[in-house]
C-alpha positions in Angstrom: 0.0 0.0 0.0 1.5 3.3 -1.1 0.6 6.3 1.1 -1.2 8.9 -1.0 0.0 12.5 -1.0 -2.2 15.0 0.8 -3.0 16.8 -2.4 -4.4 15.4 -5.6 -2.2 16.6 -8.5 -3.3 15.4 -11.9 -0.1 16.5 -13.7 1.9 14.2 -11.4 0.2 11.1 -12.5 -1.2 11.5 -16.0 2.0 11.2 -18.1 3.4 8.5 -15.9 0.3 6.2 -16.2 -0.2 6.8 -19.9 3.4 6.0 -20.7 3.1 2.8 -18.6 -0.1 1.7 -20.4 1.4 2.3 -23.8 4.8 0.8 -23.1 3.3 -2.4 -21.6 1.0 -2.9 -24.5 -2.3 -2.4 -22.6 -4.1 -0.9 -25.6 -3.3 -3.9 -27.8 -6.1 -6.4 -28.4 -4.4 -9.6 -27.0 -7.1 -11.8 -25.5 -7.2 -15.0 -27.5 -10.6 -16.5 -27.4 -12.3 -13.4 -26.0 -15.2 -11.7 -27.9 -13.7 -9.1 -30.3 -14.9 -5.6 -29.9 -13.8 -2.9 -32.4 -14.2 0.9 -32.8 -12.4 3.2 -35.2 -11.5 6.7 -34.5 -12.7 9.3 -37.0 -9.2 10.1 -38.4 -8.3 13.7 -37.5 -6.4 15.8 -40.1 -2.7 15.3 -39.9 -2.4 19.1 -39.8 -4.8 19.3 -36.9 -4.6 20.1 -33.2 -6.9 19.0 -30.5 -10.1 21.1 -30.3 -13.0 20.8 -27.9 -15.0 18.8 -30.4 -12.2 16.3 -30.7 -12.1 16.1 -26.9 -15.9 15.2 -26.7 -15.7 12.7 -29.6 -12.7 10.9 -28.3 -13.7 10.9 -24.7 -17.0 9.1 -25.6 -15.1 6.6 -27.6 -12.5 5.9 -24.9 -15.3 5.4 -22.4 -16.7 2.6 -24.6 -13.4 0.9 -25.4 -12.2 1.0 -21.7 -15.6 -0.4 -20.7 -15.3 -3.2 -23.3 -11.9 -4.2 -21.9 -13.2 -4.3 -18.4 -16.1 -6.5 -19.6 -13.4 -9.0 -20.8 -13.7 -8.3 -24.5 -10.7 -8.2 -26.9 -11.1 -4.5 -27.5 -9.4 -2.7 -30.4 -9.5 1.0 -31.0 -8.2 1.8 -34.4 -6.3 5.1 -34.6 -4.8 7.0 -37.5 -4.8 10.4 -39.3 -6.2 11.7 -42.5 -3.8 13.1 -45.1 -6.2 16.1 -45.4 -5.4 17.1 -49.0 -6.4 20.7 -49.0 -5.3 21.6 -45.5 -1.9 19.9 -45.7 -1.1 21.3 -49.1 -1.9 24.8 -47.8 0.3 24.3 -44.7 3.3 23.3 -46.9 2.7 26.1 -49.4 2.5 28.7 -46.6 5.9 27.5 -45.3 7.3 27.6 -48.9 6.0 31.2 -49.3 8.0 32.2 -46.2 11.1 31.2 -48.2 9.9 33.0 -51.3 9.0 29.7 -53.0 5.8 28.5 -54.6 4.6 25.1 -55.5 5.0 25.5 -59.2 8.7 26.2 -58.7 9.0 22.4 -58.3 7.9 19.3 -60.1 4.9 17.5 -58.8 7.0 14.7 -57.4 9.4 17.2 -55.7 6.5 19.0 -54.1 4.9 15.8 -52.8 8.3 14.8 -51.4 8.4 18.1 -49.4 4.9 17.3 -48.0 6.2 13.9 -46.8 9.1 15.7 -45.2 6.7 18.0 -43.4 4.6 15.1 -42.2 7.7 13.3 -40.8 8.8 16.5 -38.9 5.6 18.2 -37.9 2.6 16.1 -38.8 0.7 14.1 -36.2 0.9 16.7 -33.4 -2.7 15.7 -32.6 -1.8 12.1 -31.8 0.3 13.3 -28.9 -2.6 15.5 -27.7 -4.9 12.5 -27.9 -2.6 10.8 -25.5 -2.9 13.7 -23.1 -6.6 13.2 -23.1 -6.1 9.5 -22.1 -7.2 7.9 -25.3 -6.4 4.1 -25.1 -5.8 3.7 -28.8 -3.8 0.9 -30.5 -0.8 3.0 -31.4 1.2 -0.1 -32.4 -1.1 -0.2 -35.5 -1.5 3.5 -36.2 -2.7 4.1 -39.8 -2.4 7.0 -42.2 -4.7 7.4 -45.2 -1.7 7.7 -47.5 0.3 4.8 -46.2 1.1 2.0 -48.6 -1.6 -0.5 -47.6 -4.4 2.0 -47.3 -3.5 3.6 -50.6 -3.7 0.2 -52.3 -7.2 -0.1 -50.9 -8.2 3.4 -52.2 -7.0 2.7 -55.7 -8.7 -0.7 -55.8 -12.1 0.8 -54.7 -11.8 3.4 -57.5 -10.9 0.9 -60.1 -13.6 -1.6 -59.0 -16.3 1.1 -58.8 -15.4 2.2 -62.3 -15.6 -1.4 -63.6 -19.0 -1.8 -61.9 -20.3 1.3 -63.7 -20.6 3.2 -60.4 -17.9 5.7 -61.0 -17.6 7.8 -64.1 -16.3 11.1 -65.5 -18.9 13.8 -66.2 -19.2 17.5 -66.8 -21.3 19.0 -64.0 -21.3 22.0 -61.7 -19.1 21.9 -58.6 -18.3 24.2 -55.7 -15.1 25.8 -57.1 -12.7 27.5 -54.9 -10.8 30.1 -57.0 -8.4 30.7 -54.2 -7.3 27.1 -54.0 -8.0 26.3 -57.6 -9.9 23.1 -56.8 -13.4 21.7 -56.4 -14.4 21.4 -52.7 -17.1 19.5 -50.8 -20.2 21.1 -49.3 -18.6 20.7 -45.9 -15.8 23.0 -46.9 -18.3 25.7 -47.8 -19.5 28.2 -45.2 -22.4 30.5 -45.9 -22.1 34.1 -44.7 -24.6 37.0 -44.8 -23.2 39.7 -47.0 -24.6 43.2 -47.7 -25.1 43.1 -51.5 -27.4 44.3 -54.2 -30.2 43.0 -56.4 -30.1 44.3 -60.0 -33.3 44.4 -62.0 -32.7 44.1 -65.7 -35.0 44.5 -68.8 -34.2 41.9 -71.5 -35.5 42.8 -75.0 -37.5 40.3 -77.1 -35.6 39.5 -80.3 -38.7 40.4 -82.5 -38.8 43.9 -80.9 -42.3 43.3 -79.5 -41.4 44.1 -75.9 -39.2 43.2 -72.9 -39.1 40.8 -70.0 -37.8 41.8 -66.6 -35.4 39.6 -64.6 -33.3 40.2 -61.4 -29.9 38.9 -60.2 -27.4 39.3 -57.4 -24.6 38.4 -59.9 -25.1 40.5 -62.9 -21.8 39.5 -64.5 -23.2 35.9 -65.0 -25.5 37.3 -67.7 -22.5 37.0 -70.0 -23.3 33.2 -70.0 -27.1 33.3 -69.8 -28.7 30.6 -72.0 -32.4 31.1 -71.2 -35.1 32.9 -69.2 -37.5 30.7 -67.3 -41.2 31.5 -66.5 -43.6 29.3 -64.6 -45.9 27.4 -67.1 -48.9 28.4 -64.9 -48.1 32.1 -65.0 -50.7 33.6 -67.2 -48.6 36.8 -67.8 -46.1 34.9 -69.8 -48.1 32.2 -71.6 -47.7 33.9 -75.0 -44.0 34.4 -74.5 -42.9 30.8 -74.0 -40.7 29.7 -76.8 -39.9 33.3 -78.0 -36.3 34.5 -78.2 -34.5 37.2 -76.3 -31.5 39.1 -77.6 -29.2 39.5 -74.6 -27.7 42.9 -73.9 -23.9 43.2 -74.2 -23.4 39.8 -75.9 -26.2 39.9 -78.4 -26.8 36.2 -77.8 -30.2 34.8 -78.8 -31.8 32.8 -76.0 -35.2 31.2 -75.5 -37.9 31.8 -72.9 -38.6 28.4 -71.4 -41.4 27.1 -69.1 -40.1 25.6 -65.8 -41.7 25.4 -62.4 -38.4 26.7 -60.8 -39.7 30.2 -61.7 -41.9 31.4 -58.8 -44.7 33.7 -60.0 -44.8 35.2 -56.5 -41.1 36.3 -56.5 -40.1 39.5 -58.3 -41.3 39.6 -61.9 -41.8 35.8 -62.0 -39.2 35.5 -64.7 -35.7 34.1 -63.9 -32.5 34.4 -65.9 -30.9 31.0 -66.4 -27.1 30.6 -66.4 -26.7 26.8 -66.3 -22.9 26.9 -66.3 -22.7 29.0 -63.1 -25.7 28.2 -60.8 -26.8 24.8 -59.4 -30.6 25.5 -59.8 -30.0 26.9 -63.3 -28.0 23.8 -64.3 -31.1 21.6 -63.6 -33.4 24.0 -65.4 -31.0 24.0 -68.4 -31.0 20.2 -68.5 -34.8 20.1 -68.3 -34.8 22.6 -71.2 -32.7 20.2 -73.3 -29.3 21.8 -72.9 -26.6 19.2 -72.6 -23.9 19.9 -70.0 -21.2 19.8 -72.7 -23.0 22.7 -74.4 -23.5 24.9 -71.3 -21.5 28.1 -71.5 -18.6 28.9 -69.2 -17.5 32.5 -68.7 -14.9 32.0 -65.9 -11.5 30.4 -65.7 -10.1 28.6 -62.7 -9.1 31.9 -61.0 -12.6 33.3 -61.5 -11.6 35.7 -64.2 -13.7 36.3 -67.2 -12.9 34.1 -70.2 -14.4 33.8 -73.6 -17.5 31.6 -73.9 -17.7 28.9 -76.6 -19.8 31.1 -78.8 -17.2 33.9 -78.7 -19.8 36.6 -77.8 -18.1 38.1 -74.7 -16.7 41.5 -75.5 -12.9 41.5 -75.7 -12.4 44.3 -73.1 -14.0 42.1 -70.4 -11.7 39.1 -71.0 -9.3 38.7 -68.1 -11.1 40.9 -65.6 -11.6 39.5 -62.1 -15.3 38.5 -61.6 -15.9 41.4 -59.2 -14.2 44.0 -61.5 -16.3 42.5 -64.3 -19.4 43.0 -62.2 -18.8 46.7 -62.0 -18.1 47.0 -65.7 -21.1 44.9 -66.7 -23.4 47.0 -64.6 -22.0 50.1 -66.2 -22.6 48.7 -69.7 -26.2 47.6 -68.8 -26.9 51.1 -67.5 -25.5 52.6 -70.7 -27.7 50.3 -72.8 -30.7 51.5 -70.8 -31.7 48.0 -69.6 -30.9 48.5 -65.9 -34.3 49.1 -64.3 -33.3 49.6 -60.6 -31.0 48.4 -57.9 -32.0 47.2 -54.4 -29.9 46.7 -51.3 -30.2 43.2 -50.1 -28.5 40.8 -47.5 -27.3 37.9 -49.6 -26.4 34.4 -48.4 -23.0 34.0 -49.9 -20.8 30.8 -50.1 -17.2 31.1 -49.0 -14.4 28.6 -48.9 -13.7 27.8 -45.3 -10.0 27.6 -45.8 -9.3 30.1 -48.6 -11.8 32.7 -47.4 -12.8 33.6 -51.0 -16.3 33.5 -52.5 -17.1 30.1 -54.1 -18.3 29.8 -57.7 -20.5 27.1 -59.1 -18.3 26.1 -62.0 -18.9 23.7 -64.9 -16.0 21.3 -65.2 -15.1 17.7 -65.9 -14.8 15.7 -62.7 -15.0 12.1 -61.5 -18.3 11.1 -59.9 -19.6 8.2 -57.8 -23.2 7.0 -58.5 -24.2 7.7 -54.9 -27.9 7.0 -55.5 -27.2 3.4 -56.3 -24.7 2.9 -53.5 -27.3 4.5 -51.0 -29.9 1.8 -51.5 -28.4 -0.8 -49.2 -27.5 1.6 -46.4 -31.1 2.9 -46.5 -32.4 -0.7 -46.1 -29.8 -1.4 -43.4 -31.1 1.5 -41.3 -34.7 0.6 -41.9 -34.1 -3.0 -40.9 -32.1 -2.2 -37.8 -28.9 -3.7 -39.1 -27.5 -0.2 -38.4 -29.0 1.5 -35.4 -28.8 5.3 -35.4 -28.7 6.9 -31.9 -30.5 9.2 -31.3 -33.2 7.7 -33.5 -34.5 11.2 -34.3 -31.6 11.5 -36.8 -33.1 8.7 -39.0 -35.6 11.0 -40.7 -32.8 13.4 -41.7 -30.7 10.4 -42.9 -33.5 9.0 -45.1 -34.4 12.4 -46.6 -30.8 13.0 -47.7 -30.0 9.5 -48.9 -33.3 9.2 -50.9 -32.5 12.5 -52.7 -28.8 12.0 -52.9 -26.8 13.6 -55.8 -23.8 12.3 -57.7 -20.7 12.5 -55.5 -17.8 14.5 -56.9 -14.6 12.7 -55.8 -11.8 14.5 -57.8 -9.8 17.4 -56.5 -7.3 19.6 -58.4 -4.4 19.2 -56.0 -1.0 17.6 -55.9 -1.2 16.1 -52.5 -3.4 13.0 -52.2 -4.2 9.8 -53.9 -3.5 10.3 -57.6 -6.5 9.2 -59.7 -5.7 5.9 -61.4 -6.9 7.0 -64.8 -4.9 7.6 -67.9 -6.0 9.7 -70.9 -4.9 8.2 -74.2 -4.1 10.1 -77.3 -6.8 8.0 -79.0 -9.4 10.0 -77.0 -10.2 7.2 -74.6 -9.7 7.0 -70.8 -8.2 3.9 -69.2 -8.8 3.1 -65.5 -6.4 0.7 -63.9 -4.3 0.1 -60.7 -1.1 0.8 -62.5 0.1 2.5 -65.7 1.3 -0.8 -67.0 -2.2 -2.2 -66.7 -3.7 0.9 -68.3 -1.1 0.6 -71.2 -2.1 -3.1 -71.6 -5.8 -2.0 -72.0 -4.9 0.7 -74.5 -2.5 -1.4 -76.5 0.8 -0.5 -78.0 1.2 2.8 -79.8 -1.3 4.7 -77.6 0.4 7.4 -75.6 -1.0 7.8 -72.1 -1.0 10.7 -69.6 -2.2 10.2 -66.1 -5.1 12.3 -64.8 -3.4 15.1 -62.7 -6.2 15.2 -60.2 -6.3 13.5 -56.8 -9.2 11.9 -54.9 -11.3 13.8 -52.3 -10.2 12.9 -48.8 -13.8 11.8 -48.0 -13.4 9.1 -50.7 -10.4 7.5 -48.9 -11.8 8.0 -45.4 -15.0 6.2 -46.4 -12.9 3.0 -46.4 -11.7 3.6 -42.9 -13.6 0.7 -41.1 -12.2 -2.0 -43.4 -9.1 -0.6 -45.1 -7.5 -0.1 -41.6 -8.1 -3.8 -40.9 -6.0 -5.1 -43.8 -8.4 -5.1 -46.7 -7.8 -5.8 -49.6 -5.2 -8.3 -48.4 -7.7 -11.1 -47.6 -4.9 -13.1 -45.9 -4.5 -10.5 -43.2 -5.7 -12.2 -40.0 -6.5 -8.8 -38.4 -9.7 -8.6 -40.5 -11.1 -11.8 -39.1 -13.8 -11.1 -36.5 -13.2 -7.3 -36.6 -15.6 -6.2 -39.2 -18.2 -4.8 -38.8 -17.1 -2.4 -36.1 -19.3 -2.5 -33.1 -20.0 1.2 -32.9 -19.1 4.5 -34.6 -19.1 7.7 -32.7 -19.4 10.8 -34.8 -20.5 14.4 -34.7 -23.9 14.8 -36.5 -22.3 17.4 -38.8 -20.5 14.7 -40.8 -23.4 12.2 -41.0 -23.5 12.6 -44.8 -19.9 13.4 -45.6 -18.4 10.5 -43.7 -20.8 8.2 -41.9 -23.2 7.6 -44.8 -20.3 7.1 -47.3 -18.7 4.5 -45.0 -22.1 2.7 -45.1 -22.1 2.9 -48.9 -18.5 1.7 -49.4 -18.7 -0.9 -46.6 -21.8 -2.6 -48.0 -20.5 -2.4 -51.5 -17.1 -4.0 -50.8 -17.5 -6.0 -47.6 -21.1 -7.0 -48.3 -21.8 -6.0 -44.7 -22.6 -2.9 -42.7 -19.5 -1.1 -41.5 -20.8 -0.6 -37.9 -23.7 -1.9 -36.0 -24.5 1.3 -34.1 -24.0 4.9 -35.2 -23.9 7.3 -32.3 -24.3 11.0 -33.3 -23.3 13.5 -30.6 -24.0 17.3 -30.6 -21.6 20.2 -30.8 -19.7 21.8 -27.9 -20.9 25.4 -27.9 -19.7 28.5 -26.0 -21.2 29.2 -22.6 -23.9 31.5 -24.2 -24.9 28.8 -26.6 -23.1 30.4 -29.6 -21.2 28.2 -32.1 -17.5 28.3 -31.4 -15.3 29.9 -34.0 -11.8 31.4 -34.1 -13.3 34.5 -35.8 -15.6 35.1 -32.8 -12.7 34.4 -30.3 -14.9 32.1 -28.3 -13.1 28.8 -28.8 -11.9 26.8 -25.8 -8.5 25.0 -25.7 -9.0 21.5 -24.2 -5.3 21.3 -23.5 -5.5 24.4 -21.4 -8.4 22.9 -19.4 -6.3 19.7 -18.9 -3.4 21.9 -17.7 -5.7 23.6 -15.2 -8.0 20.8 -14.0 -6.6 17.5 -15.3 -7.8 15.2 -18.1 -10.1 13.3 -15.8 -12.1 16.4 -14.9 -12.5 17.4 -18.6 -13.4 13.9 -19.6 -16.0 13.6 -16.9 -17.5 17.0 -17.9 -17.9 15.8 -21.5 -19.6 12.5 -20.4 -21.9 14.1 -17.9 -23.0 16.8 -20.3 -23.5 14.5 -23.3 -27.2 13.8 -23.6 -27.8 11.9 -26.8 -27.2 14.4 -29.5 -28.0 17.6 -27.6 -25.4 20.4 -27.9 -23.2 21.0 -24.9 -22.6 24.4 -23.5 -19.1 24.8 -22.3 -18.9 25.6 -18.6 -15.5 25.8 -17.1 -17.0 26.0 -13.6 -18.4 22.5 -14.2 -15.0 21.2 -15.2 -13.6 22.7 -12.0 -16.4 21.0 -10.1 -15.4 17.6 -11.5 -11.8 18.3 -10.5 -13.3 18.8 -7.0 -15.1 15.5 -7.4 -11.8 13.8 -8.1 -10.2 15.5 -5.1 -13.1 14.2 -2.9 -12.5 10.7 -4.1 -8.8 11.1 -3.4 -9.4 12.3 0.1 -11.9 9.5 0.7 -9.2 7.0 -0.4 -6.7 8.7 2.0 -9.2 8.3 4.8 -9.6 4.6 3.9 -5.8 4.1 3.9 -5.5 5.8 7.3 -8.1 3.4 8.7 -6.5 0.2 7.4 -8.9 -0.1 4.4 -7.2 -1.4 1.2 -8.2 -3.1 -2.0 -10.5 -6.0 -2.0 -9.4 -9.6 -2.3 -12.7 -10.7 -3.9 -14.9 -9.7 -6.9 -18.0 -10.7 -5.0 -19.4 -8.7 -2.1 -18.1 -9.7 1.3 -20.3 -11.2 3.9 -21.8 -8.5 6.1 -23.8 -8.4 9.3 -24.0 -4.7 10.0 -26.9 -2.8 8.5 -24.7 0.0 7.2 -22.5 -2.5 5.4 -25.5 -4.3 3.9 -26.8 -0.9 2.8 -23.7 0.2 1.0 -23.4 -3.2 -0.7 -27.0 -2.7 -2.0 -26.3 0.9 -3.1 -23.2 -0.3 -4.9 -25.1 -3.0 -6.8 -27.9 -0.6 -7.7 -25.2 1.8 -9.1 -23.6 -1.0 -11.1 -27.1 -1.8 -12.5 -27.8 1.9 -13.4 -24.4 2.3 -15.1 -24.9 -0.9 -17.0 -28.3 0.1 -18.3 -27.1 3.6 -19.2 -24.0 2.4 -21.1 -26.1 -0.2 -22.9 -28.4 2.7 -24.1 -25.3 4.9 -24.8 -26.6 7.4 -22.2 -23.2 8.8 -21.2 -24.8 11.4 -19.0 -26.9 8.8 -17.1 -23.9 6.6 -16.4 -21.7 9.5 -15.3 -24.3 11.0 -13.1 -25.1 7.7 -11.5 -21.5 7.2 -10.5 -21.1 10.8 -9.4 -24.1 10.7 -7.1 -23.1 7.3 -5.6 -19.5 8.4 -5.0 -20.1 11.8 -3.6 -23.3 11.3 -1.7 -23.7 7.7 -0.7 -20.1 6.6 -0.3 -18.2 9.8 0.8 -20.8 11.9 2.5 -22.7 9.1 4.2 -21.0 5.7 4.4 -17.6 7.0 5.5 -19.3 9.2 8.0 -21.6 6.4 9.3 -18.7 4.0 9.9 -16.3 6.5 11.6 -15.3 5.2 15.0 -16.6 1.7 14.3 -14.3 0.3 11.6 -14.0 -3.4 12.4 -12.7 -6.1 10.1 -16.1 -6.6 8.4 -16.3 -2.9 7.7 -12.7 -2.8 6.3 -13.5 -5.6 3.9 -16.8 -4.1 2.8 -15.3 -0.6 2.4 -12.4 -1.9 0.4 -14.7 -3.8 -1.8 -16.9 -0.8 -2.4 -13.9 1.4 -3.2 -12.7 -1.2 -5.7 -16.1 -1.2 -7.4 -16.0 2.6 -7.6 -12.6 2.6 -9.2 -13.6 0.1 -11.8 -16.9 1.8 -12.6 -15.2 5.2 -12.8 -12.2 4.1 -14.8 -13.7 4.5 -18.3 -14.5 8.1 -17.3 -11.5 9.0 -15.2 -8.7 6.6 -16.1 -5.8 8.4 -14.5 -6.9 8.9 -10.9 -8.6 5.5 -10.7 -5.4 3.7 -11.9 -3.4 5.6 -9.3 -5.7 4.8 -6.5 -6.0 1.2 -7.6 -2.3 0.6 -7.1 -2.0 2.8 -4.0 -4.7 0.9 -2.0 -3.2 -2.6 -2.4 -0.4 -4.5 -4.2 -2.1 -5.7 -7.4 -1.1 -8.4 -9.9 -2.7 -6.4 -12.8 -3.5 -2.9 -13.8 -7.0 -1.4 -13.4 -7.3 -1.0 -17.1 -7.7 -4.8 -17.5 -9.6 -5.5 -14.2 -13.0 -7.1 -14.2 -16.2 -5.1 -14.5 -18.5 -5.4 -11.4 -21.3 -7.9 -11.4 -24.7 -6.6 -10.4 -25.5 -9.6 -8.3 -28.5 -8.8 -6.1 -29.0 -12.2 -4.5 -27.5 -11.4 -1.1 -29.3 -8.0 -0.6 -31.1 -7.3 2.7 -34.0 -4.9 2.0 -34.7 -4.2 5.7 -31.1 -3.1 6.3 -31.3 -0.7 3.4 -34.6 0.7 4.7 -33.0 1.2 8.1 -30.0 3.2 6.8 -32.2 5.2 4.4 -34.4 6.1 7.5 -31.3 7.0 9.5 -30.0 9.3 6.7 -33.3 11.0 6.3 -33.5 11.6 10.1 -30.0 13.0 10.3 -30.6 15.2 7.2 -33.9 16.6 8.6 -32.3 17.5 11.9 -29.3 19.1 10.4 -31.5 21.1 8.0 -33.6 22.3 10.9 -30.6 23.3 13.0 -29.2 25.3 10.1 -32.4 27.1 9.2 -32.9 28.1 12.9 -29.3 29.2 13.4 -28.6 26.6 16.1 -24.8 26.7 16.8 -23.1 23.8 15.2 -21.5 22.6 18.4 -24.7 22.7 20.5 -26.1 19.4 21.6 -29.9 19.1 21.7 -32.1 16.8 23.6 -35.1 15.2 21.8 -38.3 13.3 22.6 -40.0 11.1 20.0 -43.8 10.9 19.6 -46.0 8.4 17.8 -43.0 6.1 17.0 -43.8 2.5 16.1 -41.8 -0.2 17.9 -39.8 -0.7 14.7 -38.7 2.9 14.8 -37.8 2.8 18.5 -35.7 -0.3 17.8 -33.9 1.6 15.1 -33.3 4.5 17.5 -31.8 2.2 20.0 -29.5 0.4 17.4 -28.4 3.7 15.8 -28.2 5.8 19.0 -24.4 6.4 18.8 -24.5 7.4 15.1 -27.5 9.7 15.6 -25.8 11.3 18.6 -22.5 11.8 16.6 -24.0 13.0 13.3 -27.1 14.9 14.3 -25.8 16.1 17.7 -29.0 15.1 19.5 -29.6 12.8 22.5 -32.8 11.3 24.1 -34.1 13.6 26.8 -37.1 13.6 29.1 -40.2 15.5 28.1 -40.5 19.1 29.0 -43.3 21.7 29.0 -41.1 24.6 28.0 -42.2 26.4 24.8 -40.1 26.9 21.8 -39.2 23.6 20.2 -38.5 22.5 16.7 -40.5 19.5 15.4 -39.0 17.2 12.8 -41.3 14.6 11.2 -39.8 11.4 9.7 -42.3 8.8 8.5 -44.8 8.3 11.3 -42.7 9.7 14.1 -42.3 13.3 15.3 -39.0 14.3 16.9 -39.3 17.3 19.3 -36.1 19.3 19.9 -36.5 22.0 22.7 -34.6 25.1 21.8 -35.1 27.2 25.0 -31.7 28.5 26.1 -30.1 27.3 22.9 -31.2 30.2 20.7 -33.0 33.5 21.2 -36.5 32.3 20.1 -38.0 35.7 19.7 -35.1 37.0 17.7 -35.1 33.9 15.6 -38.9 34.2 14.9 -38.3 37.8 13.9 -35.4 37.0 11.6 -37.4 34.2 9.9 -40.4 36.5 9.4 -38.2 39.2 7.9 -36.5 36.7 5.6 -39.8 35.3 4.5 -41.1 38.7 3.7 -38.0 39.6 1.6 -38.2 36.3 -0.3 -41.9 36.7 -1.0 -41.4 40.3 -2.2 -38.7 39.2 -4.7 -40.8 36.2 -5.7 -43.9 38.4 -6.4 -41.9 41.0 -8.3 -40.4 38.3 -10.5 -43.9 36.8 -11.0 -45.0 40.2 -12.2 -42.3 40.5 -14.7 -43.0 37.0 -16.0 -46.7 37.8 -16.2 -45.9 40.7 -18.5 -46.3 39.5 -22.0 -44.1 42.4 -23.3 -41.1 41.3 -21.2 -41.5 37.6 -22.1 -41.7 38.4 -25.9 -39.1 41.2 -26.1 -36.4 40.3 -23.6 -33.5 38.1 -24.5 -34.3 34.4 -24.0 -31.5 34.1 -21.5 -33.0 37.0 -19.5 -36.4 35.3 -19.4 -34.9 32.0 -18.4 -32.9 33.6 -15.6 -36.1 35.4 -14.3 -37.9 32.0 -14.2 -35.0 30.4 -12.4 -34.8 33.2 -9.9 -38.6 33.0 -9.3 -38.4 29.3 -8.6 -35.5 29.9 -6.2 -37.3 32.6 -4.3 -40.5 30.6 -4.1 -38.7 27.6 -2.7 -36.8 29.8 -0.2 -40.1 31.4 1.0 -41.6 27.9 1.5 -38.5 26.6 3.3 -38.3 29.5 5.7 -42.1 29.4 6.4 -41.7 25.7 7.3 -38.9 26.6 9.6 -40.9 29.3 11.3 -43.9 26.8 11.7 -41.5 24.3 13.3 -40.8 26.7 16.1 -44.4 26.5 17.2 
């Protein structure tokens, strides 16, 4: 038994224990014959650092994997990082810019070599930070989405999907980031509100018979207009459908088409259609019979004006930046007399989250996956329960997106990433193969090949994470056996479609099985005021700073206790500090046990007990194990954490240790040691560091806590009568203490008491528990007295009368209580008045209304409590 220091210092134990676990292979799955249990970590970007969302996501995963180990399962937590194409290329290019270099100063291979150098030197910082959080990952098999084995899997999936007709090259609109020069995913687009303008234009009919009015927030796109749409039910335009318009500036002839996209209630009811530069217009154009290959493009990759295929853009506009062109086009429209009016308007504008520039819908050739076909089996898997989504409320959103899914653009115009295994032949054909040699064999001799310069979207490779990390496609790899599907995936709801759904698609396509049995979607960690955290707002929270201040255990427990099945978490540093205090309380309780000869238990089963207090704490322990088991089975992290918290703080520390003081015999030492062991095991998934430290400090052990046995909720030996007696004792002591406090009885004063109307059973309990009642409530049996001024405490059928004459100034106490009641009632009524004012409730900030309601409830309860105290005085 190692004597514990007086003060709990997380920093003194965390690094030591983590290093021990990792160096002794405790995170490796190495239990032959045991049931395998697998979870994969959403791979963080190799450029990343631990943010508060990572802390939540990884804490929840670690709770489950540590719990699985304690349950005797052969638990594997797969860890790795994502190569993060755009983010990593940006980091390296920024470093090069500091040396006055740019990417194009080097060959592609030279640049990629520099990225690998950066990864070797600086990449993977986040993996060290995950260790600080206590994540028990299988570092011996750490994966990287660009490592050799994983890359082989990525290329095979691409080639196989192409062979199956599920992956193809097409000309469609993409989110184009002119700053990065690449297509990006929806997740990498952030919408901002921008003060802009709405230009109303009058387009002349080609036959000179009149005009039609349209409006736009991007007037420069009229250079590539190909139609004007009106609603087929709009009577105003029935006669115009099919007629031609001669566009201002370009002189291009375009048709008026009928399409329900045009809303008769909005503006003029007529909409200009630029299919090469707007997602809605693209679909209208296709419905109007315009093939994608024929849609006009007026922008180059840097979002500067370029000549359209029909050569009608004026030469003096060519090469202008899109926003410069906007000013010039507006000027030309005004000069032509077709600019009707301009309105100020707040516009929802898409920006690249990394480049910070406005995103353009851009018509370009890209590689696409037939997501609609791949989505069918995942939809059925969720419907059948083969994949369980928790919380279930997310199913509706999942089905809605999957049933309306669009083709998935998987190519990116970058140098860092998985090079697309496709070669363009000088015969005009494209050859898809794992290697250039295989592509050449397909093409035949004499056909010159050039590999597609694009790379694959990182979401394409990470969609293979549940099986490519386990050895696929090398079927002889024994790691895969029994490890797929994963047992559970924990993910933020914000990547349900970008990652989770795509893992379902690829897993069921290539493994013929769901990738995970349960998908748990957690919420976001928000700022204390409920706002979304962002660097621009300056309201982000550094989890490493919280660990430095309060310890990893406190932060982890906060995350678990606040995680309520998908609801967002409000960051509250005071709560983190509170859980540090919780750890300190357990530390001090363990020191008390040490000082009284209480050590670790020699048995997994509860010891034999004769004392009621020991029978009671055994029953409380078993009830807590049951509550935690049920909560974790339902993935109620908050329920499990709060069950442990209440048991440790209230039942064990505040009551059991107090009840046994002064009477710690051998039976009590055995029971207390057993209960403390159960606490350490139950708490270990949530607070691994302090529990491992206490586990070894209490007794010499032949194994670490991380691989101990989870408690059994065996209720066969419970004694309900003993539990009822101690519950009664606690209520009696609590009521007496509460009454003493409310009436300002000096803490050291001993009071006499008489009991009325007590059943024989209660009198027997009073006799058995007399010493404990005298010590904890500071009251002793006393003969009856006729003196006035006594407090009455009712517990069940019995009334306990505690005379106060000579102990307190009864008149002064009555006056104090009356004054306090009046003050509480006055505040209560004033708050009720505010809350009854409809104007306040409707106009005030929601947090102000909520605070008023909370204050009203507090003052109401205070008035009731004080009134009851005054009534007790008689």
